[in-house]
Backbone as CSV, one residue per row, in Angstrom:
resi,resn,N_x,N_y,N_z,CA_x,CA_y,CA_z,C_x,C_y,C_z
1,UNK,2.052,22.631,12.608,1.569,21.370,13.127,1.617,21.447,14.642
2,UNK,0.615,20.942,15.266,0.558,20.832,16.715,0.917,19.395,17.052
3,UNK,1.874,19.200,17.976,2.258,17.836,18.345,2.147,17.647,19.849
4,UNK,1.870,16.427,20.243,1.776,16.066,21.655,2.224,14.622,21.812
5,UNK,2.683,14.287,23.003,3.105,12.921,23.313,2.451,12.468,24.599
6,UNK,2.163,11.181,24.663,1.614,10.574,25.862,2.391,9.284,26.091
7,UNK,2.809,9.030,27.325,3.593,7.824,27.571,2.763,6.556,27.394
8,UNK,1.459,6.673,27.549,0.580,5.530,27.269,0.330,5.477,25.767
9,UNK,0.223,4.288,25.242,-0.020,4.150,23.807,-1.511,4.272,23.489
10,UNK,-2.354,3.749,24.329,-3.794,3.769,24.086,-4.512,4.486,25.215
11,UNK,-5.577,5.168,25.017,-6.141,5.491,23.706,-5.312,6.555,23.005
12,UNK,-5.374,6.534,21.707,-4.616,7.439,20.865,-5.031,8.894,21.112
13,UNK,-4.057,9.809,21.062,-4.363,11.225,21.215,-5.101,11.737,19.983
14,UNK,-6.040,12.631,20.205,-6.746,13.266,19.097,-6.671,14.780,19.254
15,UNK,-6.767,15.474,18.127,-6.682,16.922,18.064,-8.010,17.484,17.572
16,UNK,-8.466,18.560,18.215,-9.710,19.197,17.808,-9.566,20.711,17.911
17,UNK,-10.205,21.419,16.991,-10.279,22.871,17.077,-11.467,23.238,17.943
18,UNK,-11.239,24.075,18.952,-12.334,24.549,19.786,-12.847,25.889,19.299
19,UNK,-12.052,26.563,18.488,-12.445,27.847,17.923,-13.362,27.607,16.742
20,UNK,-14.481,28.268,16.735,-15.395,28.161,15.599,-14.837,29.016,14.466
21,UNK,-14.298,28.362,13.464,-13.680,29.078,12.354,-13.856,28.311,11.060
22,UNK,-13.999,29.047,10.001,-14.037,28.445,8.672,-12.704,28.637,7.968
23,UNK,-11.720,29.208,8.673,-10.428,29.515,8.070,-9.393,28.419,8.278
24,UNK,-9.565,27.608,9.325,-8.561,26.610,9.674,-9.209,25.247,9.884
25,UNK,-8.409,24.216,9.653,-8.825,22.841,9.929,-7.638,22.137,10.574
26,UNK,-7.911,21.065,11.299,-6.838,20.282,11.908,-7.129,18.809,11.703
27,UNK,-6.091,18.057,11.356,-6.247,16.616,11.204,-6.401,16.007,12.595
28,UNK,-7.431,15.240,12.774,-7.795,14.700,14.089,-6.695,13.831,14.695
29,UNK,-5.886,13.156,13.875,-4.896,12.223,14.406,-3.447,12.706,14.283
30,UNK,-3.136,13.550,13.310,-1.746,14.002,13.152,-1.491,15.370,13.776
31,UNK,-2.538,16.187,13.920,-2.370,17.537,14.440,-1.966,18.546,13.385
32,UNK,-1.911,18.117,12.126,-1.526,19.022,11.050,-2.654,20.015,10.781
33,UNK,-2.304,21.309,10.879,-3.295,22.359,10.625,-3.178,22.827,9.182
34,UNK,-4.298,23.248,8.633,-4.302,23.759,7.271,-5.310,24.895,7.151
35,UNK,-5.103,25.706,6.128,-6.048,26.775,5.817,-7.171,26.207,4.979
36,UNK,-8.386,26.618,5.274,-9.529,26.178,4.481,-10.166,27.355,3.752
37,UNK,-9.634,28.529,3.974,-10.132,29.738,3.322,-8.986,30.684,3.049
38,UNK,-9.286,31.808,2.457,-8.270,32.807,2.152,-8.180,33.810,3.287
39,UNK,-6.953,34.064,3.721,-6.734,35.074,4.748,-6.631,36.437,4.076
40,UNK,-7.228,37.439,4.678,-7.187,38.804,4.158,-6.575,39.703,5.227
41,UNK,-5.322,40.073,5.014,-4.592,40.888,5.993,-5.242,42.251,6.200
42,UNK,-5.894,42.766,5.178,-6.556,44.072,5.295,-7.760,43.999,6.239
43,UNK,-8.416,42.859,6.286,-9.590,42.678,7.133,-9.221,42.265,8.551
44,UNK,-8.247,41.351,8.651,-7.858,40.823,9.960,-6.389,40.413,9.909
45,UNK,-5.570,40.963,10.819,-4.126,40.710,10.771,-3.694,39.466,11.531
46,UNK,-4.550,38.954,12.415,-4.190,37.758,13.166,-5.450,36.977,13.555
47,UNK,-5.233,35.722,13.901,-6.320,34.832,14.303,-5.876,34.045,15.530
48,UNK,-6.713,33.979,16.546,-6.482,33.107,17.694,-7.243,31.813,17.459
49,UNK,-6.522,30.701,17.520,-7.123,29.396,17.289,-6.854,28.532,18.510
50,UNK,-7.912,28.023,19.126,-7.762,27.168,20.303,-7.815,25.709,19.877
51,UNK,-6.768,24.976,20.257,-6.655,23.558,19.914,-6.698,22.742,21.197
52,UNK,-7.454,21.654,21.164,-7.499,20.717,22.276,-6.890,19.405,21.816
53,UNK,-6.012,18.849,22.636,-5.431,17.540,22.338,-5.535,16.683,23.588
54,UNK,-5.860,15.426,23.384,-5.969,14.533,24.533,-6.544,13.185,24.148
55,UNK,-6.809,12.407,25.177,-7.505,11.136,24.980,-8.822,11.232,25.735
56,UNK,-9.434,10.156,26.033,-10.763,10.215,26.630,-10.762,10.794,28.042
57,UNK,-9.655,10.620,28.778,-9.607,11.055,30.176,-8.989,12.437,30.355
58,UNK,-7.882,12.649,29.712,-7.090,13.857,29.920,-6.975,14.654,28.629
59,UNK,-6.927,15.966,28.781,-6.749,16.807,27.612,-6.069,18.102,28.018
60,UNK,-5.521,18.789,27.053,-4.906,20.088,27.265,-5.348,20.988,26.114
61,UNK,-5.479,22.262,26.412,-5.808,23.212,25.356,-4.666,24.206,25.213
62,UNK,-4.493,24.702,24.014,-3.479,25.706,23.721,-4.088,26.707,22.747
63,UNK,-3.741,27.962,22.932,-4.216,29.000,22.019,-3.065,29.380,21.100
64,UNK,-3.276,29.218,19.813,-2.267,29.571,18.814,-2.605,30.934,18.239
65,UNK,-1.606,31.779,18.117,-1.778,33.074,17.475,-1.213,32.947,16.066
66,UNK,-2.074,33.014,15.078,-1.678,32.886,13.678,-1.661,34.276,13.052
67,UNK,-0.484,34.716,12.627,-0.351,36.030,12.009,0.225,35.879,10.620
68,UNK,0.034,36.878,9.815,0.570,36.866,8.461,1.026,38.253,8.077
69,UNK,1.582,38.338,6.895,1.999,39.638,6.383,1.209,39.936,5.119
70,UNK,1.114,41.191,4.806,0.422,41.622,3.600,1.429,41.599,2.458
71,UNK,1.434,40.532,1.668,2.460,40.379,0.635,2.295,41.358,-0.515
72,UNK,1.137,41.982,-0.648,0.976,42.950,-1.726,1.734,44.237,-1.439
73,UNK,2.114,44.466,-0.171,2.842,45.671,0.198,4.312,45.411,0.498
74,UNK,4.800,44.223,0.181,6.192,43.875,0.441,7.010,44.135,-0.810
75,UNK,8.111,44.881,-0.664,9.006,45.141,-1.784,9.885,43.920,-1.993
76,UNK,9.882,43.395,-3.197,10.678,42.211,-3.518,11.934,42.675,-4.238
77,UNK,13.075,42.214,-3.756,14.340,42.518,-4.416,14.920,41.241,-4.972
78,UNK,15.636,41.361,-6.038,16.211,40.201,-6.704,17.378,39.656,-5.901
79,UNK,17.424,38.350,-5.755,18.538,37.688,-5.084,19.520,37.144,-6.106
80,UNK,19.250,37.381,-7.384,20.106,36.885,-8.458,21.155,37.954,-8.779
81,UNK,22.448,37.569,-8.772,23.485,38.551,-9.095,23.309,39.112,-10.493
82,UNK,23.650,40.382,-10.679,23.530,41.019,-11.979,24.532,40.461,-12.984
83,UNK,25.703,40.106,-12.514,26.695,39.495,-13.402,27.384,38.367,-12.662
84,UNK,27.624,37.298,-13.353,28.278,36.146,-12.774,29.565,35.906,-13.541
85,UNK,30.689,35.802,-12.854,31.990,35.570,-13.519,32.550,34.236,-13.143
């Protein structure tokens, strides 16, 4: 989630994605980001997403680096004890 604060109450801050992407979405009023597509680590290991937040007069942009891991290549070990006494 991207969050911002403004000491003025009005106009309300809004969030927008400046990066043209079909992989991510952002809620205009809460800043909550979500995936809208499937990420493929084999094709692309990271994504730069530019977010703009502001009101009608002032705004700021931030570049988020979104990375993931390839879970198909991760060795999973059991966290459950073999015997419990």
